[in-house]
C-alpha positions in Angstrom: -145.0 187.2 8.3 -145.0 184.4 10.9 -148.3 182.7 11.4 -149.6 182.4 15.0 -150.3 178.9 16.2 -153.6 178.3 17.9 -153.5 176.8 21.4 -157.1 175.5 22.0 -156.0 173.5 25.1 -154.1 176.4 26.7 -150.9 174.5 27.1 -148.8 177.7 27.3 -151.1 179.2 29.9 -151.1 176.0 32.0 -147.3 175.5 31.8 -146.5 179.1 32.7 -149.0 179.1 35.6 -147.4 175.9 36.9 -143.9 177.3 36.6 -145.0 180.4 38.5 -146.5 178.2 41.3 -143.3 176.1 41.7 -140.6 178.9 41.8 -139.6 177.6 45.3 -139.7 174.0 44.3 -142.1 171.2 43.5 -143.9 170.3 46.7 -144.8 166.7 45.9 -141.1 165.5 45.5 -137.9 165.9 47.4 -136.0 169.2 47.2 -133.0 167.6 45.3 -135.3 166.0 42.7 -137.2 169.2 42.4 -134.0 171.2 41.7 -132.9 168.7 39.1 -136.4 168.6 37.4 -136.7 172.4 37.2 -133.2 172.7 35.8 -134.0 170.0 33.2 -137.3 171.8 32.2 -135.3 175.1 32.0 -132.9 173.4 29.5 -135.8 172.1 27.5 -137.5 175.5 27.3 -134.3 176.9 25.9 -133.4 173.9 23.7 -130.2 173.0 25.6 -128.7 169.6 26.1 -130.8 167.9 23.4 -129.7 165.1 21.1 -127.7 166.2 18.0 -130.3 164.2 16.0 -133.3 166.1 17.4 -134.5 169.4 15.9 -132.9 172.4 17.4 -134.7 175.0 19.5 -136.9 175.1 22.6 -139.6 172.5 23.1 -143.3 173.3 22.6 -145.5 173.9 25.6 -147.3 170.7 24.8 -144.0 168.8 25.2 -143.0 170.7 28.3 -146.3 169.8 30.0 -145.8 166.2 29.1 -142.3 166.2 30.4 -143.4 167.9 33.6 -146.0 165.3 34.3 -143.6 162.4 33.6 -140.8 163.8 35.7 -143.0 164.4 38.7 -144.5 160.9 38.4 -141.1 159.2 38.1 -139.6 161.3 41.0 -142.5 160.5 43.3 -142.2 156.7 42.8 -140.4 154.9 45.6 
């Protein structure tokens, strides 16, 4: 039996709500950067295009939220 992980900071809920709100693109960055960022996050959710040294599988919601914030920050810099 697999043990349920506790998510006291609601990382899963926050990430899924954000993904739902940006289906048409991330408003604070350009449409091309938005397309690339969302594709990258899709890959990370599924565990695609990761280093051969890294553990296999999708990334956690904590990691996805961290990546999301960094990508938006880097993409909005001029």
